[in-house]
C-alpha positions in Angstrom: 247.4 35.9 126.2 250.6 34.2 126.5 249.8 31.8 123.3 248.3 34.8 121.4 251.4 36.8 122.1 253.4 33.7 121.1 251.7 33.3 117.6 251.9 37.5 117.2 256.1 36.9 117.7 256.0 33.7 115.4 254.3 35.9 112.5 255.9 38.9 113.0 258.4 41.0 110.9 258.7 43.8 113.1 256.8 45.5 116.1 255.3 48.9 116.1 253.4 49.8 119.3 250.9 52.7 119.5 250.0 54.8 122.1 247.4 52.2 124.1 246.9 50.6 127.5 248.8 48.5 130.0 248.4 45.2 127.7 250.3 47.1 125.2 253.0 47.9 128.0 252.6 44.2 128.7 253.1 43.2 124.7 256.0 46.0 124.3 258.0 44.8 127.4 258.2 41.3 126.5 259.3 41.9 122.8 261.9 44.0 124.3 262.9 41.3 126.7 262.7 39.1 124.0 265.1 40.9 121.6 267.8 41.2 124.3 267.6 37.6 124.8 268.5 37.2 121.5 265.0 35.4 120.8 264.7 37.8 117.8 266.0 40.6 116.0 263.2 42.3 114.1 262.8 45.9 114.5 260.6 47.4 117.6 259.0 51.2 116.8 257.3 53.0 119.1 254.9 55.2 117.1 253.8 58.7 119.2 257.2 59.6 121.2 256.0 62.3 123.6 253.3 59.1 124.8 256.4 56.7 125.1 258.9 59.6 126.4 258.4 57.9 130.1 258.8 54.4 128.8 261.9 55.0 127.3 263.2 57.5 130.1 263.0 54.4 132.1 264.7 52.5 129.6 267.8 54.7 129.9 267.3 54.7 133.7 267.5 51.1 134.0 270.4 51.1 131.9 272.0 54.0 133.8 271.4 51.8 136.8 273.2 48.9 135.7 269.7 46.5 135.0 270.4 46.6 131.4 273.0 44.3 130.1 272.7 46.0 126.7 271.7 48.9 125.7 268.1 48.8 125.5 267.5 52.0 123.6 269.3 50.4 120.7 266.2 47.5 120.6 263.7 50.1 120.2 263.2 53.1 117.5 260.8 55.6 118.5 259.2 57.9 116.0 256.3 60.7 115.5 255.3 59.8 112.3 253.7 57.1 110.5 255.4 57.7 107.2 259.1 57.5 109.2 257.6 54.2 110.9 256.9 53.1 107.2 260.8 54.5 106.2 262.3 52.5 109.4 260.4 49.3 108.5 261.8 49.7 105.1 265.1 50.5 105.8 265.1 47.3 108.5 263.8 45.1 105.2 266.3 45.9 103.0 269.6 45.6 105.6 
């Protein structure tokens, strides 16, 4: 699994997570973790805010409890509409 994720991180211009299971969560957490460590500055977008709202609440909780050394919520963008996800990725690309 780690080798596959390493290749994904080497080749990706951005990361978009759709609703998924434990493997998706594991990949997402590693991607966010690597961003907070400064290993990448690429966008991380969650599609389907309703599905991901418990994860987003956990990030907020971690920050409030002092377990996040920077705002995790600024690392992750959440959208409900696939067109908005594409628009955000294009905005990142243009900047």
